[in-house]
C-alpha positions in Angstrom: 134.8 89.3 90.5 134.2 92.9 89.5 130.7 94.2 89.6 130.0 95.2 85.9 128.9 98.4 85.4 123.5 109.0 87.1 119.6 119.3 91.3 121.9 121.8 89.9 121.3 125.4 88.8 121.2 126.1 85.1 122.5 129.6 84.3 121.1 131.0 81.1 123.6 133.2 79.2 122.2 135.8 76.9 124.8 136.8 74.2 124.7 140.1 72.3 126.6 140.3 69.0 127.7 143.6 67.6 128.7 144.1 63.9 130.5 147.0 62.4 129.3 147.9 58.9 131.4 149.9 56.3 130.1 151.5 53.1 132.1 151.3 49.9 131.5 153.2 46.7 132.6 152.4 43.1 132.2 156.2 41.9 135.7 157.7 41.1 136.5 161.3 42.2 137.2 163.7 39.3 139.5 166.6 40.7 139.8 170.0 38.7 143.5 170.2 39.3 145.9 167.4 38.6 147.9 166.5 41.7 151.0 164.3 41.8 150.5 161.2 43.9 152.1 161.4 47.3 154.2 158.3 48.1 152.8 156.2 50.8 154.8 156.2 54.0 156.9 153.1 54.7 155.3 150.8 57.2 156.8 150.8 60.7 158.8 147.7 61.5 156.8 145.1 63.3 157.2 145.1 67.1 159.1 142.2 68.5 156.6 139.6 69.8 156.3 139.4 73.6 156.8 135.8 74.7 153.7 134.4 76.3 153.9 131.3 78.5 151.5 128.7 77.1 149.2 127.1 79.7 150.5 123.7 80.7 148.1 121.0 79.5 146.7 118.7 82.2 148.6 115.4 82.3 147.0 112.5 80.5 147.2 110.1 83.4 144.6 107.3 83.6 142.5 107.9 86.8 143.5 111.5 87.2 141.3 114.6 86.5 141.4 118.3 87.4 139.4 119.3 90.5 135.7 119.9 89.9 133.1 121.9 92.0 129.5 122.9 91.9 127.3 125.2 93.9 123.5 124.4 94.0 120.7 126.3 95.7 118.4 123.9 97.5 115.3 124.3 99.7 115.5 122.3 102.9 112.5 122.4 105.2 111.3 125.5 103.3 114.6 127.5 103.7 117.2 128.2 100.9 120.7 126.9 101.3 123.8 126.6 99.2 125.0 123.1 98.6 128.7 123.0 97.5 130.1 119.8 96.0 133.7 119.2 95.2 135.9 116.3 94.0 139.7 116.2 93.7 142.2 113.5 92.6 145.4 113.5 94.6 148.2 112.4 92.3 150.7 112.6 95.2 149.1 109.6 96.9 149.0 106.2 95.1 146.5 103.5 95.9 146.6 99.8 95.0 143.9 97.0 95.1 143.3 93.5 93.8 140.3 91.9 92.2 139.3 88.4 91.0 139.6 88.7 87.2 138.3 85.1 86.7 137.5 82.5 89.3 140.7 81.9 91.3 142.8 84.4 89.3 143.6 87.8 90.9 145.0 91.0 89.4 146.5 94.1 91.0 145.5 97.6 89.9 146.8 101.1 90.7 145.3 104.5 91.0 145.3 107.8 93.0 143.7 109.0 96.2 140.5 111.0 95.8 138.6 113.4 98.0 134.8 114.2 97.9 133.6 117.2 99.9 130.0 118.2 100.6 129.4 121.7 102.3 126.1 123.2 103.3 125.8 126.9 103.9 123.1 129.4 104.7 122.4 132.1 102.1 124.3 134.5 104.4 127.4 132.4 104.0 127.4 130.8 107.5 128.6 127.2 107.2 126.3 124.5 108.5 128.7 121.6 107.9 131.5 120.4 105.7 132.0 116.7 105.2 135.1 115.3 103.4 135.3 111.6 102.4 138.2 109.6 100.9 138.0 106.9 98.3 138.3 104.2 101.0 134.9 105.1 102.3 133.4 103.6 99.1 135.5 100.5 98.7 133.0 98.1 100.2 130.0 99.3 98.1 131.6 99.9 94.7 134.6 97.6 94.8 138.1 98.6 96.0 139.6 97.9 92.5 137.0 100.1 90.7 137.2 103.0 93.1 141.0 102.8 93.2 141.4 103.1 89.4 138.6 105.7 88.9 139.2 109.4 88.8 137.3 111.5 91.4 134.0 112.4 89.8 131.8 115.1 91.2 129.0 113.8 93.5 125.5 114.3 92.1 122.7 115.6 94.4 119.6 113.4 94.1 117.4 115.2 96.5 116.4 115.7 100.1 114.0 113.4 102.0 112.5 115.0 105.1 111.0 111.7 106.4 114.5 110.1 106.2 116.2 113.3 107.4 118.7 112.8 104.6 120.5 114.6 101.8 120.9 112.0 99.1 123.8 111.8 96.6 125.1 109.4 94.0 128.9 109.0 93.4 130.1 107.3 90.2 133.3 105.4 89.7 134.7 104.2 86.4 137.8 102.2 85.3 139.5 104.4 82.7 138.9 103.4 79.0 136.3 100.8 79.9 132.7 100.3 80.6 133.4 98.8 84.0 132.1 101.0 86.9 130.2 101.3 90.1 128.0 103.7 91.9 127.3 104.4 95.6 124.3 106.2 97.1 125.4 108.4 100.0 123.0 109.7 102.7 124.1 112.6 104.9 122.0 114.2 107.7 121.8 118.0 108.1 124.8 117.9 110.4 127.0 116.2 107.8 127.0 112.8 109.4 127.0 109.8 107.1 123.7 108.0 107.7 124.2 105.2 105.2 126.1 104.0 102.1 124.2 101.8 99.6 124.9 100.3 96.2 123.8 102.3 93.2 123.3 101.2 89.6 126.6 100.8 87.8 127.0 101.7 84.1 128.3 98.3 82.9 126.0 95.8 84.6 123.8 94.8 87.5 120.1 95.2 88.1 117.9 97.9 86.7 117.5 99.9 89.9 118.0 103.6 89.3 118.4 105.3 92.7 115.2 107.3 93.3 113.1 108.8 95.9 109.4 107.8 96.0 107.0 110.3 94.6 106.3 111.6 98.1 109.9 111.5 99.2 109.3 109.1 102.1 111.3 106.2 100.7 114.6 105.7 98.8 115.2 103.0 96.3 118.8 101.9 95.6 120.2 99.0 93.6 120.1 96.6 96.6 117.5 97.9 99.1 114.6 100.1 99.9 115.1 102.6 102.8 112.1 103.6 104.8 111.8 106.0 107.9 111.5 104.2 111.2 111.9 100.7 109.7 114.9 98.5 108.8 116.0 98.5 105.1 114.1 96.2 102.8 116.9 94.1 101.3 116.3 92.7 97.8 119.0 90.0 97.7 117.8 86.3 97.6 119.9 83.1 98.0 118.3 81.4 95.0 118.0 84.3 92.4 119.6 87.4 91.0 117.9 90.8 91.2 116.8 91.9 87.8 115.3 95.3 88.8 113.1 97.3 91.1 111.0 100.4 90.7 108.3 102.4 92.4 104.8 101.8 91.3 103.4 104.4 93.7 104.0 106.0 97.1 103.0 102.8 98.8 104.2 100.0 96.4 107.3 98.8 94.7 107.9 96.2 91.9 110.8 93.7 92.3 111.8 91.2 89.6 114.3 88.4 89.9 116.1 86.0 87.5 115.9 82.5 88.8 119.1 80.8 89.9 122.1 82.4 91.6 125.2 83.2 89.6 128.2 80.9 90.2 131.5 80.1 88.5 131.1 78.0 85.3 133.3 76.8 82.4 131.9 77.7 79.0 132.0 75.5 75.9 135.1 77.3 74.5 137.0 76.5 77.7 136.8 80.0 79.2 135.8 80.5 82.8 133.2 82.9 84.0 129.9 83.2 85.9 126.5 82.1 85.0 123.1 80.8 86.3 121.7 77.3 86.1 118.2 77.5 87.6 116.4 74.4 88.6 113.0 73.4 87.2 111.4 74.3 90.5 113.0 77.8 90.4 111.7 78.3 86.9 108.1 77.4 87.9 108.0 79.7 90.9 106.8 83.3 90.6 109.7 85.7 90.0 108.0 89.2 90.1 106.5 90.7 93.2 104.6 93.8 94.2 105.4 94.7 97.8 104.0 97.2 100.2 106.7 99.8 101.0 105.7 100.4 104.7 105.2 96.8 105.7 107.2 94.9 103.1 104.3 92.5 102.6 104.0 90.9 99.2 100.7 92.1 97.6 101.0 90.3 94.3 103.3 87.7 92.8 103.4 86.5 89.1 105.6 85.2 86.3 107.4 87.7 84.1 110.4 86.8 81.9 110.3 89.7 79.4 113.5 91.2 80.8 116.8 90.9 79.0 120.5 91.3 79.8 123.0 93.2 77.8 125.0 95.8 79.7 123.1 94.9 82.9 119.5 93.9 83.2 116.6 95.8 81.5 112.9 95.6 82.2 111.1 97.1 79.2 108.1 98.9 80.6 106.1 102.1 80.6 103.9 103.7 83.3 100.7 105.5 82.1 99.1 107.6 84.8 95.9 108.0 82.7 95.2 104.3 83.3 97.1 103.9 86.6 98.9 101.0 85.0 102.5 99.9 84.3 102.9 98.0 81.1 105.7 95.3 81.1 106.7 94.1 77.7 107.5 90.5 76.8 108.4 90.7 73.1 107.6 87.0 72.6 104.2 87.1 74.4 102.7 90.5 74.8 102.1 92.9 77.7 101.7 92.5 81.4 99.3 95.1 82.8 100.2 95.9 86.4 98.0 98.3 88.5 100.1 101.0 90.1 98.3 100.8 93.4 99.2 97.2 93.9 95.7 96.0 94.8 94.6 94.9 91.4 95.5 91.6 89.8 98.2 91.7 87.1 96.8 90.9 83.7 98.6 89.3 80.8 97.5 90.5 77.3 98.9 88.4 74.5 99.7 89.9 71.1 97.0 87.7 69.6 94.4 89.6 71.7 95.6 93.0 70.6 94.6 94.3 67.2 97.4 95.6 65.0 97.3 99.4 64.6 95.8 100.9 61.5 95.5 104.7 61.1 94.1 107.0 62.3 95.0 107.2 65.9 91.7 107.5 67.9 91.1 110.5 70.1 91.1 108.6 73.4 94.2 106.6 72.6 97.5 107.4 74.2 100.5 106.2 72.2 103.8 105.1 73.8 106.8 103.1 72.7 108.7 100.3 74.4 112.0 98.8 73.3 113.0 95.2 73.8 116.4 93.7 73.1 115.6 93.3 69.4 112.4 95.2 68.6 110.6 98.5 69.1 106.9 98.4 69.6 104.3 101.2 69.7 101.1 100.7 71.8 97.9 102.7 71.5 95.9 102.4 74.8 92.2 103.5 74.8 92.0 105.5 78.1 88.2 105.8 77.8 87.6 102.1 78.2 87.3 100.3 81.6 88.4 97.0 80.0 91.9 97.1 78.5 91.7 98.0 74.8 95.1 98.2 73.2 96.4 98.3 69.6 100.0 97.6 68.8 102.5 98.3 66.0 105.9 96.6 65.4 108.2 99.5 64.4 111.6 98.1 63.9 113.7 95.0 64.5 
């Protein structure tokens, strides 16, 4: 089954436009002597056009794209370096792969070889390393079929983590003319060695886990694990649930949410085969949201939260407000879950019935933010001067 599925320099260009102005007059000249008009000379025959070769348009081949490159100036351990990224599709070398289209039914796909190059240089031009990877390096993490069909997109630099000793990149892969794709998180050390490959967030499905470094850069979140210096990865997979999403609450805490029940092959009412979840009553009663300590992995808080939804992948509708050190999780059927960012406080459920509806004007101490659910947009007005939660809400659109 396919897995259904984002620091450069910005050069500012200043343009200068010049205009030529001509003055015309409607006053006729009145000469004192009549002069016969001089016939105008015949125009010279036009020069024969010089044939110019038209540039050959790039071939419109699914999975092929012209080479791409970028040069980024980065600070590593306080020193400036040039980080050069390049991607190239090799149309001379074909690739093939198979995938399970539906349970028990396999399909073969074709594409082209691709190369991804990361080069690090000092400002003087001296090369520190150059690492070139082929498509096959990413088969296991993004799916051989998706990587095979995809064109070679330019790697994106996510950042540098000194505690992890890693340059962090994301590489995207897309099946042409579709919303099916995958992403891989690549870690290289400062010698160009591959430290780790991890799953990123694909565009057409999967959990809501945007690859990100923690605020202090000491940990890295991917779509399947949390990487920490000096400790084994914190894997998110569970045998009895699907990962809905994970996000940093602070430098020391991470929120992880699951959908009860593991996906398995099922036959739908219309006779089609696919994958779905059939959670047990016990799984539905168990907590599915967890606040975990990043360093130790210990679960600090656990609670029920079912306000997430699934369209093109899972979404956890939420908002972090630093003024109250709280993350607000929306359940559009119930209200808000208030989650302290530090992880030590107890999550609080605030029902819509306990929140007054908003009536103008907005108060001075109130901070306004919006959260979208699958069907509705809400605006919330949080009183930041109150110790106890005081929130007004407004239903904007459905």
